N, C-alpha and C positions, 0 to 999 in steps of 0.2 A: 504493500500500500504506500501511497505517496502522501507526505506531509508538506504543507506549504509554509514557507518562511519569508516574511516581508522584511527586508533589510532596511531599517530606519535608524541605524546607529551613527550616521554621519553628523558633522558639526554644522552644516549649512552656512558656512561663512559667507558665501556669495549672496545668500538671501538675508543676511543680517543676523544669523543665528537662529536658534529655535529648531522646531521639528518641521521639515518641509512637508511631511505627510499630513500635517494638520492645517496646511494652507487651504483657504476656501476655494472651491472649484465648482461652478455650476450649481450653487445652492447647497453643496455639501462640502466635505473635506476630500482632499486627494486620497486619504486612507479609505474613506467610504467607497470610492470608485474602485480601488484595488481590491478591497475585500469582496465587493459585489461580483467582480469578474473572476476572482481566483477561487472563491469558496466552492462553486459547483465542480471544480476540477480536481479537488483534493479531498482526502479523508478527514483532515484536521488542519488547523491553521494557527500559526504563532507569529508574533512580532518581535524581531530582534531590535532592542533599543536599550540604552543605558540611562541611568538616573532614576528619578522618581517614577515608578510605573503607574502611579495613580492617575497621571494625565491621560492614560489610555483606558481607564477603567470602564468607560461607557460602552466599549466594544466587546467586552467580555471574552477576550481571547488571551491566551498566555503571553506574557511579556518575558522574553528570554534575553538576559544581558550577555555581553561578551564574556567568555570564559578565560581568555588569555589577556592579561593586563597589559596596558600600554601598547596595544596593537590596534589602533583605530582603523576603521575602514571595513569594506565588505568581506575581506578574507576572514577577519575575526568573527563576523556575523555568520558566515557560512559554517565555520567550525562550531560555533555555539548552537546553531540550528541543527547540525548533525548530532551533537551530543544530546540535545533535547529530544530529537526524534528517536534516537537509539533507546532512550530510557522508556519509550512507549512502544517499542518493537516495530517501528516503521523502518522499511528497508531503504527508502530513498526520500530525498527532499527536492522540491523545486524552489528556487530562490528568485525573487524579483525585488528590484529596488523600491524603496518607500516613496519615491518621487516619480513613479511611472504609472500614471492613471489609466492608460489605455491598452493594457496588456491583452493579447488576443484571447478569445474565449475558448480556443482549442489549443492553447499553448502546451499544456502538459501532454495532451495526446500526441501532438506533433513531435515534441522532444523525446517522448518515450518510444515512439515508433522508429525514429531515426536512430536512437541508441541501440534498440534491439536489432534492427535490420543490419546495422554495421558492426554490431557486437563491440561497441565502444564503451568505455567506462563512464564517460560524461557526454552529455549533449548540451549545446549552448545555442543561443539565438544570434542572428545577424540581421541588421537592417541598415539601410542607407549606405551600404558598402562597408560598414564597420561591424566587427564582431562585438557582441554584448556579453562579455564573460560572466557578468553578475546575473544574467538571466539564464539559468541553467538547471539541469536535472542531474543530481549527484547521488551515487550510492553512499550510504552512511558508513559502509565498512572501510572506506579509505580515510576516515577521519584521523587515524593515528599517523598516517603518512603526511597529511596536511599539517598536523600539529608539529611533527618533527621538522618539516620544512620551515615552519615559522620560528620555532623555539631554538632549533639547533643551527639551521642554515640561514636564518634571518631573511627568509622570503617574505615580502610584503605585498606583492602584486598578484592579483588573481590571474592576470594574463601570464605571468611567469610560471605560476603554479600549474596551470592546465597544460603547459607544454610538457610536463612530466607524465602525462596520462594520455590514453587514447581518447580522442574527442571527435564527435560528429557535430556539424554545424547545420542548423535549420535557418534558411534564408527567408526573411520577410521583406526584402528590399523592394518588391513589387507592390507593396501595400499602398493604398490611397494616401496615407500619411504614415509617418514613423510611429508604429505602435509602442516603441520603447523610448519615446522622447522623454528626456529628463527635465524636471523643473529645477534648474540651477540658479537662475536669476529671475527677477520680476518679469522681464520680457517673456520668458518661457511660460510663465503663468498666464500671461495675456494670450499667448498662442494657444495654450491648452483650452482657455475659455472659448476661443473662436472655434476650435475643433469640436468641443462639446456642444456648442450652439448649433453647428452644422449638423451634428448627429442627433439633434433634438433631445438632448439630455438635460436641458435647463429645467430646474424644478422651481415652480413659483413659490414665493414666500421664503 
């Protein structure tokens, strides 16, 4: 079974700090959009975030902090998500960034099919001609390899880490818009609002 992990442990410096996933988008938060799209695709869902977890209490999903200290970024979140999933006997996790509100509704199916067909360890997404290493399907039994790479070999980049494993890429470059667009600066939020409006997702009130 697949567990979903939303990676929201970043510092959001370019957005002025705070949690990007809590930014308003089309009458809700970015996190609301991600949860709505990811929940039907997974058996359970958790949020990787650090600090006071009470700010996420209204969503009623587990908040999983980083397990490796002083290792900010998505790699620490992926490892934390794997450890959380293993404790509940899930065999794999799918990870998505906490600032990516338009993930495809068939993402997990596409990643799993690609991984099984090519017998690869990991499947990741691609869009706009760029690989999206944080959008991926990961077997949890490689977590010790990942931890060793971080703790002993000082690996900090998800891109560097996946080069050590067999990887299959699922390309979404032909989509009408980038389904993995990140909200990094205020202008990105404005672009996301325009996309949501075109998709008819604005909620009155």
